[in-house]
N, C-alpha and C positions, 0 to 999 in steps of 0.2 A: 507711685500710683499703681494699683493693680487693675488689670483689665479682665473682665469676666467673659469668657468665650460664649458666643451666642449659639454655637453648635459644635458637635464633635468633629474631629479631623476627618478628612476624606482623602482617599487615594485618587489621584487624577490619572485617568488612562491616557497614555501618550499615543496610542494607536486605536483606531476604530476597527470594527469587525471587517468592514469592506476593504480597508487598506491591508489587513492581514491576509484575507482571502486573495486579494489581487496579487500580492507579492508571492504567495505560494503558487499561484497559477503561473506567474512569470518564471518562477524557478523550474516549473515542469515543462515549460514550452520548448526548450532545446531538445530534451529527450523525446518529447512528443513529435516534434518536427523530424527528428532523425528516424523515429519509428515509421512515420508516414513516408519518408524518403526511401527507406529500404524495403518496405512492404507494399508501397504503391497506393493507387487510388482507392482500393477497397478499404484500407486502413483509414483513409481520410473520410470516407462515407460513413463507416462505422462510428468514427469519432463524432462526426456531426449529428448522427442519429441519436447516439447515447446522450450527448450533452443536451440536445434539444429536448429529448424525452425527460431528462431529469428536471429541467426548468419547467416543463409542461406539468409534470406530476406535482412539483412544488406549488405551482400556481393553483392547481385544482384543489389540493389539500388545504391551502390557505383560504381559498374561496369557500370550501365546505365548513371551515372553522368560523367564517363570517368576519374575517379580517381583511384589510386591504393588502393585496398581494404585492404591489409594486415596491413598497419600501423594503420588503424581505427579499425580493428577487434581486434588488440592486446591490445587496451585500455580497453577492458572488458565491455564496455557499453552495447553492444548487449547481452552479457551473463547475465548481471545484469537485463536488461529489461525482458528477457525471464524468469529469475528466479522469478521476482516480479509478472509477469503475471501468472505463474503456481501456485504461492502461493495464488492467489485469486480464483482458480478453484476448483470445487469439485474433490477430489482425484481419483475418478473412472470415471471421464468424458471421453468420447470417444476421440481418438487421434486427430480427426479433430477440436475439440474445441480448443486444444492447438495450432494447426497450424493457425487457423483463428485468435485466440487471438494474436499470435506472429505477424501475418501479419498486423493486425490493429495497434498494438503498434509500430512496426518499420516503416511501410510505412505511415500510416495516422497520427500516433502520433509523429513521429520524422522526417523522411526523407522529407516529403512534405514541412516542414518548413525550410529545409536547413541542417538538421542533428543535431548532438549533440550540445547542448547549445543554440539552436534557437527555440525550440518547445514552444508553448504557454501552452499546457495542458500536464499533466503527462501521458506518454504513457501507462503505466500499468493500470491506472485508466480509461483511455479512452477505452482500450480494455475490461476491466471488465464491464463497463456500456454498451458498445455496444453489448457484448455477452449476458448480462442479458436481454436486451430489445429484442434482435433477437432470442435467444434460451432459453426461460425461463424454460422449462422442464429440459434440460440438465444442466442448471446452478443452479437449485435448487433441484437436486437429491443428497442427502447426505447419505453416507454409515455409518453404525455403525462402531465402533472401531474394526478393524480386524488386530491384530499384525502380522507382516511379518512371524513369525514362526507358527502361528495358522490359518492364512487366506489362501486364494487360493494360489496354487503353481505357479511356474514359467510359465508353459505352460498355465494353466487356466487363469492366469493373462494376458498373451498375448491375449487371446481370449476376455477378459473383455475390454481391452483397444482398440484393433484393430478390433474386430468383434461385440462387445457389448453383453450384456446379455439379453435374452428374458424376464426374470422375475427378477426384482430387489426388489420386494416387501418384500422379506424375510430378506433383508440385509440393508434396508434404513429406514430413519426416518427424522424427522424435527430437525433443530438446535434449540437452546434455543430461539433465537429471532423469528424464524419462528413459533415455537409452541405457543409462546405468542401472536403473531399477529393473528394466526388462531383461538386461543381460544377467543380472544377479539371479533372476528367476530361472534361468537355464544354466546356472552354475559357471558363468564366465567370470573372469577377474578383471580388475581395473586396467592393467597395462593393455590388454586387448581392446577394452571398451573405449579407451581414451586415445586410441591411436590417431584419430582424426581431430582431436581437440586442440585448438589453438588458444593459448592464454591471452595473446595480444588481441586477436579478433574478438574474443569474449569480452575483454575489457573495453574495446572500442564499441562493440555492439553489432558485429557483423555475423549474426547467427539467428537461429530460429527462436521464437519466444513471443511474448506479448510486447506491447509498446513499453511497458515498465520493466521488462526483463532483458532488454537488449543492451543499451549503452550504460554500462557501470560508470564510465567516465563522466558522462553528462549528468546522470542522476546524482553522482557524488559531488560534482561541482555545484549543482543546484542546491543540494542539502547544505554544503559548506557555506554558500552565500546566505542562506536563511539563518544559520548560526551566527555568522559575522554580523548580520543585520539585526540580531536579537529576536527574530520571529520564533525560533525554536531553541531549546537548550541542548547542550552537548551530551548530557548524561545518558539519555536513552539511546541515541545512535551509537555512542562509544561503547556502552556496556553490552548492547545487543551484538554488535560486530565482534567485540572482544570475546564474548561468550562463545559464539560460533567458532571463532578462530582457535581458541584454546581447546575446546572439546574436539574439534576436527583434527587439530595437530596431535593431540594425545592419542586418539584412536588410530590415526594414520600411522603414527609411530609404532603402535602395537601391532597393527595388521594393515600394511600398505596395499594388500591385494583386495581388500573388501571395504575400506573406508576412504572416502574422498579427502584429499588434503584441503587446507584452509583456503587456498587460492580458488579452487574450483567451487567451493561452497559460497564464497563471497562474490563470485562473478557469475553465478548461475541462479536462475529463478528471480524472484522479486525481493531479494534480501535488501538490496540498497534502497529500493523504493519504500519498502516497509520500514526500514531503519530511520529514514529521514522524513518521510511524508505520511506514514500511516501510524506507526507506533507513537509518534510525537503529537498526535491529536490531543488538544488541550482537554477535551471533555472526557475522554476514555482512558486517560493515563493519570498516574498519581500526581499529587500537588507538590510534594517535597523533593529535594534533590536526591536524598537517600532512597526514598520510595521510587523515584524514577530509575535509579541505578538497579534496584531489585527488579523492577518491571522489565527493563531492557534485557537484563541478564536472563530472566525467566523466558522472555520471548525467544532469545537466541538459543537457549537450551532446548526449548520445545521444538524449534525449527530443526535443530540437529537431530533430535530423537525421532521426529516424525519422518524426516528424510532417510534416516539410517535404518529404522525398524518398522515404520508405518507402512500402510498400504498405498499411500500416495507419494509420488516422486517429490512433490513440493509441499512444504508444511507451514508456509508463512501465514496463510489465512486462518487456519485452525489455531496456530500459536497465538495470534493476535486476539482472536475471540476468547480463547481460554484466559489469557492474561487480562483482558478487559473485564471479565467476570471476577477476577481477583483484585482489581483495582480498589473497590471500596474496602476490602479487608486490609490492603496495604495502607490506605489512608487512615483507617481506624487505629492501627497500631503504630504508625510512624507519622507523628504530627509535628508541625513546627512549634517552637516555643513562643507563646504569646508574650508580648512585652508586659512585664510586671507579674508574670506567673511562671511556675515551674513547668516542665514538660508534661507533667501529669495533669496540668490544668489548674492546680491549686495556687492561690495567690501567694506571692512572696511576703514573708513576715518582715516588715520594716521597723517594727517596734524595738 
């Protein structure tokens, strides 16, 4: 007896959007908590303001669209976007930087395209690059490590975040990448520029930077947990990190006086955050494994190129946005083979 199917086969999703967002947030929490610990109360205030602003802008946009906001807010995507934005900001940045960054990410990076799943560019990186170009001083003022128990108190920290400090010279300095870029501009070489650099402290996260630039260890562990749990695939992080490691190793071998080695590249800036939490964005990265390898390798190559010869010390934001723009082209030429068809889309001749 033959049974006629009443409908076509369907793929059953094993995870909901809110469960995916929740797990990514969980994976970021250790690195976020560490950043708040080493930079103190101002980092916590900025984190709260940015995430609250992201949720608020999401609610306003949904209201203007005439849809119920509550179901969309519960999926956690706005919270995750706000968290990713604040992880790219200087921890003692003024409150309005977090608000503007959240507005750019939610309104321009997400809602103008139609909402979740329809954006072309990663919202957090769009906000990061826009803020860096628009407010270069606020976005490149990095504070020294000030643990929460030894740094400014609760009330003084409120003044730092919401009123600003009149003099930050005594508590600020350059990041590793920034110091190297500045040193090269006055014809210094790497041995002198890196005399205070500690590979172990950089790996742990005891250095200047944003919340997402400090602890390579905690961000790496969070990313590996997402891979183990099947939330993200390994292709993009592996190809991105390998691309940077190979290029930096080659050029460092050619000229160790002017090109950073792979360890410094991988432990400086937002490389780890981008590799596991930004570049792996479902919406703005390719669909196929081969396409994801190409995408990750392209991101890594662009990061190395911008860092080595560009005008900015850090190139992660620009690299991600450029490769986001290339994603449709990658998906156009690298397609998965559909069951019953050749890779070019033509049906298989079974006669």
